[in-house]
VMD Tcl script that draws the C-alpha trace (Angstrom):
set ca {
  {28.21 13.11 -8.85}
  {26.38 11.53 -11.80}
  {22.68 10.73 -11.72}
  {21.68 7.08 -11.43}
  {19.28 7.28 -14.37}
  {18.56 9.86 -17.06}
  {15.53 9.61 -19.39}
  {15.50 11.77 -22.52}
  {13.97 12.08 -26.02}
  {10.39 11.80 -24.83}
  {7.35 13.95 -24.12}
  {6.91 14.33 -20.36}
  {3.27 14.24 -19.24}
  {3.81 15.43 -15.68}
  {0.25 15.33 -14.27}
  {1.37 18.08 -11.91}
  {-1.08 20.75 -10.73}
  {-0.78 22.58 -14.09}
  {-0.74 19.33 -16.05}
  {2.47 20.49 -17.75}
  {3.44 18.63 -20.91}
  {7.11 18.98 -21.84}
  {8.14 17.97 -25.38}
  {11.71 16.67 -25.64}
  {11.94 16.51 -21.87}
  {14.76 15.51 -19.56}
  {14.12 13.52 -16.39}
  {16.99 12.80 -13.99}
  {16.82 10.30 -11.12}
  {19.11 9.89 -8.14}
  {18.52 6.94 -5.80}
  {14.69 6.71 -5.60}
  {13.76 10.33 -6.36}
  {13.25 12.65 -9.31}
  {15.97 15.32 -9.18}
  {15.52 17.23 -12.46}
  {12.56 17.68 -14.79}
  {12.88 20.16 -17.65}
  {12.97 20.69 -21.42}
  {16.21 19.56 -23.05}
  {17.87 22.09 -25.32}
  {18.84 20.36 -28.60}
  {22.36 21.75 -28.19}
  {22.63 20.66 -24.55}
  {24.62 17.56 -23.63}
  {22.99 14.92 -21.47}
  {23.98 15.01 -17.80}
  {26.37 12.32 -16.60}
  {24.51 9.21 -15.48}
  {25.12 5.59 -14.59}
  {22.33 4.60 -16.97}
  {20.57 6.49 -19.77}
  {17.25 5.59 -21.35}
  {16.28 6.97 -24.75}
  {12.47 7.21 -24.73}
  {12.49 7.05 -28.53}
  {10.11 9.96 -28.92}
  {7.53 8.24 -26.73}
  {5.45 9.45 -23.81}
  {6.92 9.57 -20.31}
  {4.40 9.76 -17.48}
  {3.95 8.83 -13.83}
  {3.32 5.17 -13.17}
  {-0.37 4.32 -13.02}
  {-1.90 3.68 -9.58}
  {-4.59 1.00 -9.22}
  {-6.75 2.12 -6.29}
  {-8.62 -1.17 -5.76}
  {-7.51 -4.76 -6.32}
  {-7.83 -8.26 -4.93}
  {-4.55 -9.56 -6.31}
  {-4.76 -13.32 -5.54}
  {-8.01 -13.44 -7.52}
  {-6.00 -13.75 -10.73}
  {-6.44 -17.44 -9.87}
  {-10.19 -17.09 -10.51}
  {-10.02 -15.12 -13.77}
  {-13.05 -16.16 -15.83}
  {-14.16 -18.76 -13.27}
  {-17.79 -17.69 -12.92}
  {-18.63 -15.02 -15.47}
  {-22.05 -13.70 -16.47}
  {-23.75 -14.09 -13.09}
  {-25.38 -11.62 -10.66}
  {-23.03 -10.43 -7.92}
  {-24.77 -12.21 -5.03}
  {-24.76 -15.57 -6.88}
  {-21.25 -14.96 -8.25}
  {-19.96 -14.19 -4.76}
  {-21.84 -16.67 -2.56}
  {-22.16 -19.65 -4.90}
  {-18.81 -19.46 -6.69}
  {-16.16 -17.09 -5.32}
  {-16.48 -17.65 -1.56}
  {-16.47 -21.48 -2.00}
  {-13.47 -21.28 -4.36}
  {-11.61 -19.10 -1.88}
  {-12.28 -21.47 1.01}
  {-11.05 -24.42 -1.06}
  {-8.05 -22.95 -2.86}
  {-6.76 -19.81 -1.15}
  {-3.70 -20.94 0.80}
  {-0.28 -19.32 1.29}
  {1.40 -21.02 -1.70}
  {-1.46 -20.35 -4.11}
  {-1.70 -16.74 -2.96}
  {1.99 -16.25 -3.65}
  {1.72 -17.42 -7.26}
  {-1.54 -15.54 -7.86}
  {-0.03 -12.30 -6.61}
  {3.17 -12.71 -8.61}
  {1.03 -13.18 -11.72}
  {-0.91 -10.03 -10.83}
  {2.33 -8.09 -10.40}
  {3.59 -9.22 -13.78}
  {0.31 -8.25 -15.43}
  {0.25 -4.84 -13.76}
  {3.86 -3.97 -14.46}
  {3.55 -4.87 -18.13}
  {0.49 -2.60 -18.23}
  {2.28 0.40 -16.69}
  {0.92 0.11 -13.14}
  {3.60 0.85 -10.57}
  {1.46 0.97 -7.41}
  {-1.76 -0.65 -6.23}
  {-4.11 -0.80 -3.27}
  {-5.12 -4.33 -2.30}
  {-7.49 -5.90 0.16}
  {-7.64 -9.66 0.64}
  {-6.92 -12.62 2.90}
  {-3.48 -14.05 3.77}
  {-2.20 -10.56 3.12}
  {1.17 -11.31 4.66}
  {1.87 -13.60 1.70}
  {0.54 -10.87 -0.61}
  {3.02 -8.43 0.88}
  {5.95 -10.82 0.52}
  {5.13 -11.38 -3.17}
  {4.76 -7.63 -3.80}
  {8.10 -7.09 -2.10}
  {9.67 -9.64 -4.44}
  {8.24 -7.89 -7.50}
  {9.59 -4.45 -6.59}
  {6.20 -2.76 -6.98}
  {4.75 -0.21 -4.57}
  {1.53 -1.05 -2.71}
  {-0.96 -0.28 0.04}
  {-1.99 -3.69 1.34}
  {-4.84 -4.56 3.69}
  {-5.73 -7.74 5.54}
  {-9.38 -8.54 4.86}
  {-12.01 -8.55 7.61}
  {-15.31 -10.46 7.52}
  {-17.59 -11.97 10.15}
  {-17.33 -15.57 8.98}
  {-14.48 -18.08 8.56}
  {-12.05 -16.95 5.87}
  {-8.70 -18.14 4.47}
  {-6.09 -17.64 7.18}
  {-8.76 -16.65 9.71}
  {-10.77 -19.82 10.46}
  {-12.23 -18.29 13.64}
  {-14.05 -14.97 13.07}
  {-13.12 -14.01 16.64}
  {-9.64 -13.33 15.23}
  {-10.86 -11.04 12.45}
  {-9.32 -7.97 14.12}
  {-6.27 -9.56 15.75}
  {-5.01 -10.91 12.40}
  {-5.04 -7.51 10.66}
  {-3.51 -5.97 13.79}
  {-0.60 -8.42 13.54}
  {-0.27 -7.71 9.82}
  {-0.16 -3.95 10.40}
  {2.38 -4.35 13.19}
  {4.64 -6.49 10.99}
  {4.61 -4.29 7.89}
  {4.38 -0.80 9.33}
  {7.70 0.89 8.49}
  {9.22 -2.42 7.35}
  {9.55 -1.50 3.66}
  {9.44 1.91 1.94}
  {7.36 0.33 -0.83}
  {4.75 -1.44 1.32}
  {2.16 0.45 3.38}
  {-0.23 -1.67 5.48}
  {-3.94 -0.93 5.67}
  {-7.23 -2.38 6.97}
  {-9.99 -3.67 4.68}
  {-13.53 -4.56 5.73}
  {-15.31 -6.40 2.95}
  {-18.65 -4.62 3.35}
  {-21.39 -3.51 5.71}
  {-23.34 -6.69 4.94}
  {-20.49 -9.12 5.75}
  {-19.28 -7.25 8.84}
  {-21.30 -6.31 11.91}
  {-21.38 -2.74 13.15}
  {-19.12 -3.75 16.03}
  {-16.58 -5.32 13.67}
  {-16.63 -2.24 11.45}
  {-15.97 0.07 14.39}
  {-13.12 -2.09 15.70}
  {-11.48 -2.26 12.28}
  {-11.78 1.51 11.83}
  {-10.30 2.02 15.31}
  {-7.28 -0.06 14.27}
  {-6.72 2.08 11.19}
  {-7.17 5.26 13.23}
  {-4.65 4.14 15.86}
  {-2.00 3.71 13.19}
  {-3.05 6.55 10.86}
  {-3.59 4.10 8.02}
  {-6.14 3.84 5.23}
  {-9.43 2.08 5.98}
  {-10.99 0.41 2.93}
  {-14.52 -0.90 2.41}
  {-16.84 -1.86 -0.46}
  {-19.77 0.54 -0.19}
  {-23.05 1.14 -2.04}
  {-21.97 -1.24 -4.80}
  {-25.28 -2.85 -5.75}
  {-28.99 -2.20 -5.52}
  {-29.40 -5.34 -3.41}
  {-26.87 -4.02 -0.90}
  {-28.68 -0.67 -0.85}
  {-32.02 -2.38 -0.14}
  {-30.54 -4.67 2.52}
  {-28.96 -1.81 4.48}
  {-32.16 0.20 4.15}
  {-34.12 -2.77 5.52}
  {-31.69 -3.56 8.35}
  {-30.70 -0.04 9.40}
  {-33.37 2.29 7.95}
  {-30.82 4.39 6.09}
  {-28.48 4.32 3.10}
  {-25.20 2.37 3.15}
  {-23.17 5.60 3.24}
  {-25.25 7.13 6.04}
  {-24.94 3.87 7.97}
  {-21.15 3.89 7.71}
  {-21.14 7.51 8.84}
  {-23.39 6.68 11.78}
  {-20.71 4.21 12.88}
  {-18.03 6.90 12.63}
  {-16.24 5.33 9.66}
  {-16.10 8.25 7.24}
  {-13.11 10.59 7.26}
  {-10.11 11.57 5.12}
  {-8.46 8.17 5.71}
  {-11.45 6.20 4.41}
  {-11.47 4.68 0.93}
  {-14.97 3.80 -0.25}
  {-14.95 1.34 -3.14}
  {-17.58 1.41 -5.95}
  {-20.16 3.91 -4.59}
  {-22.66 3.27 -7.37}
  {-25.92 3.64 -5.44}
  {-25.73 7.12 -3.94}
  {-28.29 9.87 -3.46}
  {-27.53 13.59 -3.18}
  {-27.35 13.40 0.62}
  {-24.79 10.56 0.39}
  {-22.61 12.61 -1.95}
  {-22.80 15.63 0.34}
  {-21.91 13.42 3.31}
  {-18.88 11.88 1.59}
  {-17.67 15.32 0.53}
  {-18.12 16.83 4.00}
  {-16.23 13.96 5.65}
  {-13.48 14.18 2.97}
  {-13.62 10.44 2.35}
  {-12.20 9.18 -0.95}
  {-13.65 6.85 -3.58}
  {-12.19 4.17 -5.83}
  {-14.12 4.06 -9.10}
  {-14.20 0.64 -10.82}
  {-16.27 1.09 -14.00}
  {-15.47 -2.22 -15.71}
  {-16.30 -4.35 -12.69}
  {-19.43 -2.29 -12.05}
  {-20.51 -2.86 -15.65}
  {-19.66 -6.57 -15.82}
  {-21.58 -7.37 -12.64}
  {-24.38 -5.01 -13.70}
  {-23.96 -3.07 -10.46}
  {-24.64 0.16 -12.32}
  {-22.84 3.36 -13.27}
  {-21.41 5.45 -10.45}
  {-22.40 9.16 -10.52}
  {-18.81 10.23 -11.16}
  {-19.57 13.63 -12.69}
  {-21.56 14.60 -9.58}
  {-18.84 13.23 -7.30}
  {-16.15 15.27 -9.03}
  {-18.35 18.36 -8.95}
  {-18.70 17.88 -5.18}
  {-14.90 17.95 -4.86}
  {-14.53 14.32 -3.82}
  {-11.17 12.67 -4.50}
  {-11.60 9.81 -6.97}
  {-9.11 7.14 -7.90}
  {-9.43 4.53 -10.63}
  {-9.34 0.81 -9.88}
  {-9.77 -2.45 -11.72}
  {-11.17 -4.60 -8.89}
  {-10.08 -8.24 -8.92}
  {-9.57 -10.45 -11.96}
  {-12.64 -12.51 -11.11}
  {-14.91 -9.56 -11.83}
  {-13.11 -7.57 -14.53}
  {-11.18 -9.82 -15.80}
  {-7.91 -7.91 -16.03}
  {-5.68 -5.47 -14.17}
  {-5.31 -3.11 -17.15}
  {-5.69 0.55 -16.19}
  {-5.32 1.72 -19.79}
  {-8.48 -0.18 -20.65}
  {-10.09 1.14 -17.46}
  {-9.27 4.73 -18.47}
  {-10.84 4.23 -21.88}
  {-14.02 2.74 -20.39}
  {-14.24 5.42 -17.70}
  {-13.99 8.22 -20.25}
  {-16.67 6.75 -22.50}
  {-19.25 5.25 -20.16}
  {-19.84 8.55 -18.39}
  {-20.26 10.42 -21.66}
  {-23.11 8.04 -22.41}
  {-24.49 8.31 -18.88}
  {-24.58 12.12 -18.98}
  {-25.26 12.45 -22.71}
  {-22.34 14.88 -22.72}
  {-19.24 14.26 -24.88}
  {-17.26 16.76 -22.80}
  {-17.83 14.78 -19.61}
  {-14.80 12.91 -18.20}
  {-12.26 14.43 -20.57}
  {-8.91 12.74 -21.07}
  {-7.06 14.96 -18.60}
  {-9.54 14.15 -15.83}
  {-9.31 10.42 -16.47}
  {-5.49 10.43 -16.47}
  {-5.54 12.30 -13.18}
  {-7.88 9.65 -11.72}
  {-5.46 6.88 -12.75}
  {-2.41 8.66 -11.32}
  {-2.53 11.52 -8.82}
  {-6.21 10.90 -7.96}
  {-5.58 7.27 -7.05}
  {-2.43 8.28 -5.17}
  {-4.47 10.78 -3.11}
  {-7.21 8.24 -2.50}
  {-4.75 5.77 -0.96}
  {-2.69 8.38 0.90}
  {0.45 8.37 -1.25}
  {0.08 11.60 -3.25}
  {3.02 13.18 -1.39}
  {5.21 10.44 -2.88}
  {3.78 9.41 -6.24}
  {1.12 10.15 -8.86}
  {2.91 12.92 -10.77}
  {6.32 13.69 -12.20}
  {7.72 16.38 -9.93}
  {11.14 17.10 -8.46}
  {11.42 15.49 -5.02}
  {8.81 12.82 -5.65}
  {9.51 9.12 -5.90}
  {10.77 8.05 -9.33}
  {7.81 5.88 -10.38}
  {7.86 6.37 -14.15}
  {6.62 4.60 -17.27}
  {7.50 5.06 -20.93}
  {4.95 4.45 -23.70}
  {6.24 3.50 -27.15}
  {4.07 5.44 -29.59}
  {5.71 4.20 -32.78}
  {2.67 2.09 -33.60}
  {0.06 2.25 -36.36}
  {-2.78 2.70 -33.86}
  {-0.94 5.67 -32.34}
  {-0.15 7.54 -35.54}
  {-0.42 10.52 -35.76}
  {-0.43 12.15 -32.31}
  {-1.86 15.64 -31.81}
  {-2.71 15.74 -28.11}
  {-0.73 13.53 -25.68}
  {-3.49 13.33 -23.04}
  {-6.12 12.22 -25.53}
  {-3.60 9.81 -27.00}
  {-3.02 8.13 -23.65}
  {-6.73 7.58 -22.96}
  {-8.17 6.86 -26.41}
  {-5.29 5.41 -28.46}
  {-2.61 3.88 -26.24}
  {-2.84 0.28 -25.08}
  {-1.20 -1.41 -22.12}
  {0.94 -3.38 -24.57}
  {2.51 -0.07 -25.65}
  {4.19 0.29 -22.24}
  {7.91 -0.21 -22.91}
  {9.75 0.61 -19.68}
  {8.66 0.70 -16.04}
  {10.61 2.24 -13.15}
  {9.65 2.11 -9.46}
  {11.58 4.09 -6.85}
  {14.34 4.61 -9.41}
  {14.71 0.88 -10.12}
  {14.04 -0.37 -13.67}
  {11.57 -3.26 -13.37}
  {10.60 -3.54 -17.04}
  {12.99 -2.80 -19.90}
  {11.82 -3.13 -23.52}
  {8.73 -5.06 -22.26}
  {10.85 -7.60 -20.41}
  {10.24 -7.93 -16.66}
  {13.57 -7.94 -14.85}
  {12.39 -8.82 -11.33}
  {10.21 -11.88 -12.03}
  {10.29 -15.10 -14.06}
  {6.97 -14.71 -15.88}
  {7.09 -18.11 -17.63}
  {7.53 -19.90 -14.33}
  {4.72 -17.90 -12.73}
  {2.26 -18.65 -15.52}
  {3.20 -22.34 -15.42}
  {2.51 -22.56 -11.69}
  {-0.81 -20.72 -11.99}
  {-1.93 -23.08 -14.76}
  {-1.27 -26.01 -12.39}
  {-3.39 -24.35 -9.71}
  {-6.15 -23.73 -12.26}
  {-6.24 -27.44 -13.10}
  {-6.81 -28.20 -9.42}
  {-9.62 -25.64 -9.29}
  {-11.25 -27.17 -12.40}
  {-11.15 -30.68 -10.96}
  {-12.78 -29.55 -7.71}
  {-15.81 -27.94 -9.36}
}
mol new
graphics top color blue
foreach p $ca { graphics top sphere $p radius 0.5 }
foreach p [lrange $ca 0 end-1] q [lrange $ca 1 end] { graphics top cylinder $p $q radius 0.2 }
display resetview
């Protein structure tokens, strides 16, 4: 029987345990899985396939995995820049969400996010927001893979006008989407320890534990948060979460900028994972996370963009570049956060952090066929000596040519096949006009 898809004439950057790089590689896909992965002898004929893609001498690598997003917030891109996080959040973002986050707007905002991510080589993401059922439907339409979590806070929120329902709504979401789609995995997301009571946090964690799903929470993001938790609970944010029983291998801590040595040891001992969001941390002046120390402690780190209101993009290529450079400055060490480490954070590291590393994050036989092809026939990519360094320091998201998720081609020659991007952008512009008029 022929393969469904064969990719050839490219350098395979596998991101497997050995970080094998295979020049002139052959990648064969059947249904949704990778079936063959090997060098192609110049004298060897291509295997029979329904479809063949010539990578054109480019780089073939696993699809990037965005470990932290708020997808509908594409609607608020650039809405309230250059403000401290507490003012940005309480004076601008929360009011905008209450006024404009509704099922129809969420749908268009998420479809825009999917288009942006796919064109930038992201094949999977981890999201936490409100009206997450609409988020899931839009992701399903796009063909992307995602871990999606209904947001939990202790005040009225879009889709949850009564905070008494802040656990029943995510429970219904989990029940609906658990095992419904092979590409959608439900999750539970508490906004933070300062917007959720201890009782709410414990109930939300219990829900994720019952179902074996990922529990997400913003943690130790800002100095103000650190001081508030110290004042209210006489301990650090991380120690407080641990006191509540929230830290284990199914916990994804987002940001983790303000940590002391005891916090790092605690996270490592509980085997919790972290999503690192360097651009958002920098833009909101939250600080620089101690990534080198976290990696040294053996903590699993993924790379995330955060939402478009605080980044302002969903571009993991740019995030890789920033992550590699900002920590060299922080540590005064040019060898810190080398290209290989950063690529792993954006692929297999993020996949581990969100519980999908058995399926995605590397090119290996038996794994899901989530694959991207980078066109390196560009002036800014010439010449190429080391593929890993090239990906982090030279390649741009606009160099992504083809995107495949679960064996299905979603982007071919930079054209999205699953979505009407012009229509999506037109609808979002209409929503933006409404937001402008209401301010």
